[in-house]
N, C-alpha and C positions, 0 to 999 in steps of 0.2 A: 405543976399546973393544976387548976381546979378541974373537977369533973365536968362542969359546964363548959369550960374552954375546950377541953378535949373532945367533948361531944359535938361542939360547934365545928371544930376542925374536921372531925370525921364526917359530919353532914355535908360540909363544903366539898370534901374529896369525893363523896358519893353522888354529887349533884351533876346532872346533865341538863343544861339549859340552852335552848336553841332558838334562833330567830329565822323565820321564813318570810318572804315578801313576794307579792304578785301585783300587777298593775292592770287597770281596765280603763279604756279599751286596750287590748293586747296589740302588739306590733308597734308601728310608728305612732308617736304622739302627734297631736294636731296643734300647730302654733295658734295661739289665741284662744284655745279651748281649755278643757280641764282634764285632769288625770286622777283617777281614784286609786289609791294605794292601800292594799290590804296586807296587814302585818299579822303573823301568827307566832305566838310565843308558846313553846312547849317545855314542860319541866318534868324531870324524873329525879326524885330526891328522897333520901331517908330522913331529911330534916323537915322543919316546919317553916315554910315561907312566910315572911312577915311584912315585906314591902316590895313593890314592883314599879319599875319605871322603864322608859324607852328614850333613846336619843336617836334622832333621824337627821341627816344632813341632806338638804335638797339642792338642786342646781341653782347657780347664781341667777337672779332675776325671777325665779319661780317663787310663788307665794302660797302660804297655807290659807285654805278657805274654811275648814272646819271638819268636825267629826261627822261621818256619814252613818256609821253603825258601830255597835260594840259597847262594852261596859262603860259606865260613867267614869269620867276623869276628874281628878281633883286638881291636877296641873295640866294645862292645855295652852298652846300658843294662841295668841290673838290673831284674828283674821288679818291677813296681809303680812304676817311674819315670814321671814326668809332665813336662809342659812341653816343654823342648828335649831331644830325643833325639839322641845323637851316635853315629855308626857309622864304622868304618874296616876296610878289608880288607887281609889279609896272609896268604899271598902275593897279589900283584896278580892279580885274575881277568881272564879274557879279556872283551873287549867284544863285544856289549852285555852289561851286567851287569843281571841281574834277580833280585830277592829279595823275599820276602814276610814281613812281620811282623804280629803280632796285637795288637790293642788290646782292653782291657776297657772297656765303656761303662757308666757309673754308671746306676742305675735312675732317678735324678732328672733325667737329661739327656733333653730332649724337643725342643728347638729346633734349628734349622739350625746346623751346626757347620762349621768350616774346618780343613783340614790344609794345611800349606805347608812348603816346605823348599828346600834348595839342595844340589847336588852340589859337591864340592871335589876338585880335581885338581892334581897337581904334574907338570910337564914337565921332563925332563932339561935342566939348565942354564937353566931358566926359572923364572918365579914361579908363584904360585897362579892357577888358572883356576877360575871358578865358573860353574855353569849359571845361566840366568835363574831367578828364584824361581818355583816351580811351586805353584799354589794349587788345591786340590780342595774343592769345596763338597759337604758331606754333608747331605742334607735330614733333618729330624726326622720322627718317625713320623706326626704328624698333618698334615704339610704346613703351608702358611701361616706359614712361619718368620718370626719378628720380627727386623727389622734392628736392629743395635746402636744406631743413631741414634734409633730409635722407643722412647723410654724409657717413654712412657705406653701403648704397645702398642695404638694405635688404627688401625694400618695406614696411617698418613700421617706425613710429617715436618712437624711444626708449626714455627712461627717460632722458639720457644725452643730446639727441638731443632736447627734449622738454625744458629742463633747459636752453639750449642755446637761444631758442626763448624767454623764460621768461627774460633772461638777456638783450636781445635787447629791450624788452618792458620796463623793469625797467630803462634802460639807456636813454630812451627818443629818441632813434634813433640808426642808425647803418650806416656803410659805407663799402667801399672796402678795403681789406687788401692790402698793398703795395707789389709788387713782391718780394722785398728783405726780407719781413717778412710774409710769407704765413701762413694761418690758416686752420683749418680742413674744413671750409666751404667757404673760400675766403672772409670773412667779419670780421669787427671789430665793437664792440659796441661803441656808442657815436656819437654825432652829428658832431664832428670835423673830422671824418674819411673821406676818399676820396669817391666820388660818380661818378667815371668814368667807372664802370662796370655795368652790368645789375642788376636791383633790385632783391632782394630775391624773390623766387616764393611765399612765404607767405605774401609778402607785395604787395597787388594787388588792394586794394580798398580805396584810390588810391595808386599807387606805389609812395610813398613820403618819403622813407628812414626812416620810423619809423613804428613800429607795433602798431596798434590800439588794443583795447580790443577785438573787434570782430575778428580781424585777429589772435590774440593769441588763442582765443577760438577755432578757426578752427583747429589749430595744436593740441590743447588738444583733440579735437574730433578724430583726426587721431590716437593719442596715445591711447585713450580709446577704439577705434575700433579694435586695434591690427594689423591694416594694412591700406594701402591706395593704390589706383591705378589711373593712368591717364585715364581720360574719357572726352576728349575734345568735343565729339559730344553730350553730355548729358545736356548741358546748365548749368552746375554748375558755381559758381562765380569765381572759380580759375582754372578750367579745370581738377580737381581731384575729386575723390569720396572716401568716407570712406569705409573701408572693402576690402575684396578680390574681384577680378573681377568676 
């Protein structure tokens, strides 16, 4: 291997790249209003950063309104964009990088929603480095958010609903059901399905369109507990707690 390749590999190994996110106003969002999302990218590296980007996935029906503050972007979604939002900076800003963008919330949105994304970085003579996926749970205005697995909305995961999660796990992945072929939960098993909607609430660590064993066991916990409830302020891994409130 050349010295440049070895140096690039060493720089990647020594890189710590993280993404943090906060929203304003804090607490429950307002249907028909706006939500400001602040992203902070931090970097510790022995290498030289040469390119920086960000991918953010916003809830279905929500739309991008524009940049509120932060360094100038060379790649930015157009106003009204939804789903996957892609950003890139040029010239490369100094770290930590903090910028805020605004989302429009549809009046029909009332349940708990999820924002998630990853930072993308290129190191001189190295490959791409990504942050761990960062997930932010945004509670709905009335509280008591319904989990994606709870299709009959009775605050419990019933046997049929649990079997649906096991189906996703055994299929190796899942995706969005197309509008012309709706399903009970809005998803379809299998890696070939669409991924243009928000990820399932049970797919959170990371939200990668497949259920890990740990994520499936979390839903089994809800089933065995007889109930679940939303508890975004208690620091649980997915914003929900087992049992009754």
